[in-house]
C-alpha positions as CSV (number, residue, x, y, z in Angstrom):
1,X,115.6,-55.4,-128.7
2,X,116.4,-53.5,-131.9
3,X,119.6,-53.5,-133.9
4,X,120.4,-50.1,-132.6
5,X,120.8,-51.5,-129.1
6,X,123.9,-53.6,-129.8
7,X,127.3,-51.9,-129.3
8,X,130.5,-52.2,-131.3
9,X,131.9,-55.7,-130.9
10,X,128.5,-57.3,-130.1
11,X,126.7,-59.8,-132.3
12,X,123.1,-60.6,-132.7
13,X,120.7,-62.6,-134.9
14,X,117.9,-60.9,-136.8
15,X,114.5,-62.0,-135.4
16,X,112.1,-59.9,-137.5
17,X,111.8,-56.9,-139.7
18,X,109.2,-54.4,-138.6
19,X,110.1,-51.8,-141.3
20,X,107.6,-51.4,-144.2
21,X,107.6,-50.2,-147.8
22,X,110.8,-49.2,-149.5
23,X,112.9,-49.4,-146.4
24,X,111.8,-53.0,-145.8
25,X,112.8,-53.9,-149.4
26,X,116.2,-52.2,-149.0
27,X,117.0,-54.0,-145.8
28,X,116.0,-57.3,-147.3
29,X,118.2,-56.5,-150.4
30,X,121.1,-56.0,-147.9
31,X,120.5,-59.5,-146.6
32,X,118.7,-58.7,-143.4
33,X,116.3,-61.6,-143.1
34,X,115.3,-63.7,-140.1
35,X,118.2,-65.7,-138.8
36,X,120.9,-63.5,-140.3
37,X,123.9,-62.9,-137.9
38,X,124.9,-59.2,-137.6
39,X,127.8,-57.6,-135.8
40,X,128.2,-54.0,-134.9
41,X,131.7,-53.0,-136.0
42,X,131.7,-49.3,-135.2
43,X,129.9,-46.0,-135.0
44,X,130.5,-42.5,-136.1
45,X,131.8,-40.0,-133.5
46,X,128.3,-38.6,-133.0
47,X,126.9,-42.2,-132.5
48,X,124.8,-42.3,-135.6
49,X,125.1,-44.0,-138.1
50,X,126.6,-47.3,-137.0
51,X,128.5,-49.8,-139.1
52,X,127.3,-53.4,-139.2
53,X,128.9,-56.5,-140.7
54,X,126.1,-58.3,-142.6
55,X,126.9,-61.3,-144.7
56,X,130.5,-60.3,-145.3
57,X,129.8,-56.6,-146.1
58,X,130.0,-53.6,-143.8
59,X,126.9,-51.5,-144.1
60,X,126.2,-48.1,-142.3
61,X,122.6,-47.8,-141.0
62,X,121.0,-44.8,-139.3
63,X,119.4,-45.3,-135.9
64,X,115.9,-44.6,-137.2
65,X,116.3,-47.4,-139.7
66,X,117.6,-49.8,-137.1
67,X,114.5,-49.4,-134.9
68,X,112.6,-51.6,-137.4
69,X,115.0,-54.5,-137.1
70,X,114.4,-56.8,-134.1
71,X,117.4,-58.9,-133.0
72,X,118.3,-61.5,-130.4
73,X,121.8,-61.0,-128.9
74,X,124.4,-63.9,-129.3
C-alpha cells in the first residue's frame, strides 16, 4: 500500500521509496527512509494534500508524491 492510502489517525512504517530523481532526494531529506514510522495527522478539505508526522515534523505531501512511498500499516 502507498502512503496516500492511510487515513488521519493511522500510522505506518515506510517499506520502500519508489520515487526517483529529485523527488526521491527530497523525500529522503525529509527523513522518509525504510523503517521510518509515519502518521497521517490530517488532510485538506479537498483531500489533497495530506499532513504527515515524520520524525517529529508535520509535512504536507500531495497524493501524487505519496504514490512512490510504499508503507506497511501499524
